[in-house]
C-alpha angles and dihedrals in degrees: 000000000000090000090053090050092051092048092053091045092054090049091048091049089055092051092048090051089050094052093041090054098236142031110290107236115124130076088247090052092054092047092050093046090048090060093050097045094036093230129117118268087238092058090050092050087053089049090054092046095247092126136014092017093180095054122091121219118247119259089247092057093046091049090055092050090050091050088056090061090043098253115133097236147326094276092055091048092052090050089058103264108185114249113221113286112257096212093092090051092051091049092049093047091049091053094051092042088057092050093045093056098040140060091255121133129207088225087068103108089225091062103032100081091046089050090052094046092050091050090062092050093046094050092051086065107047095180089056090047088060092051088047091055091047092048094053100032090114094049110077090181086071104033093046092050101054093110092131087069089067147102092018100174095178092060102029094105097044118100098225092056092043091052091047093054091046087054090048090053088058089065086075100240123187119298094253091052091052090052093046098047096043089048091050091049087053091055089046089053089052092051090047097050106020131209095311100054109013102088101095097043094046092050091051092063099035090055089057091049090048090063093063108029094088089059090054092050090047092050092049105028097158100036138064108236095209097192098065100017096056092051092044092051091052092048093049092047090051090048091052093049091047088055091050091248102135096163090052090052091050092047092051093048095046093047091053093046092051093047089048092051097050096039122119119236111289116243110205136133089020091296138096117237125194103174112139089155091076094070093041096052098038094046093048090049093051091048089055089055089049089055093246096129097151092053091048090052091049092052094045093047090051100044107024091106086071093065116120097335093143135041118253112226091219091049091053093053098049136033096196107035113093118198105180094295102100123168095188092051091048094045092052090049088055091048089058093048091050090061088064097034114025091186090076109100118240118254122223119238118216101190147032121262112290121239092246093055104027098110093036089055090046089059089051091050091053090048089053090050091047093051092048094046113109115247091240093060093084096157092050092048091050092052092049091051090051090052090049094049092048091052091045090054092048094050096035092239106157091174093070092082088058091049091053088058091048095054095040097040089229 
């Protein structure tokens, strides 16, 4: 029995080393692994036979280690549960190795869709995502081009994704990426904690974005760099509302909208972008989630003529890659606003929900159904609320309970 235990432990050690990206040996390795596995460094030293060689780990500790390599539990591992096939990792690594050592660009239409598809696979395996970042830490061409990893709405309130993005930010990406990702983490913190409890967490990330936003404005003085500036505007508006500064929130939003409207086309990544609709649709959507429906309607009614007036060069080159400009996301936002103001015209959607927003948009669809549900349909309303609460629990969206009250007037 002891021999079987030792055999399984050795096999598990090898799998942990594989996921971790190297053999775990140093004090720093054990400390880093302890954070990822959520076990003490002492327990992990015992697991590797560095201390207390005659003591077996508890089932709880072994289950956590197995979860790290994406096996359900220790019992499943001992019964021969298949650890994720490495072929996909090798293929992905080969692709990015080729890009890293060539003159290729991810804004080449021939590479963009592959880059997007691989992002989804990588983010389904967070341990591998860490090894990916470690592998390409010395290759800015890769680390500064991981835009398909963001903004991942469906994971933005989950601790493993949050920790991954915080690790990514330590690779010292470009200023606009630091602004964008910290701002998005701020919005994720708001959705996780809501209006009652989100103040401290939102401020943590907005303060980091504050350090770099001036550099972005200085680099693009006449243009509106929608990727970081839209996210930053949303984060600052949320921060103001959380501090009970409504007029400050309105001032921030209106200043960004005016700058967005008068901006010259943005020249970046060897292309010109004229996409003022991104700020309008994303800001209105965030305001809905903040419960500021009237303000969202006011903004949309004032600036809706700016939606999708021009063609996005990225959109023209790819039918599947979505880089912030998202007709389905915008159309669903408008559907919600129309429930409160039917005079707003419907907006056509040109695609299916994207993998980074699929569950987020599912919540919105249930909110739309709940708002439209007649008061007399009590059973139907109860079922919709149950669906919403189940999704909220899955995604760690504490704010959903507040949204239910907004759409039902409870």
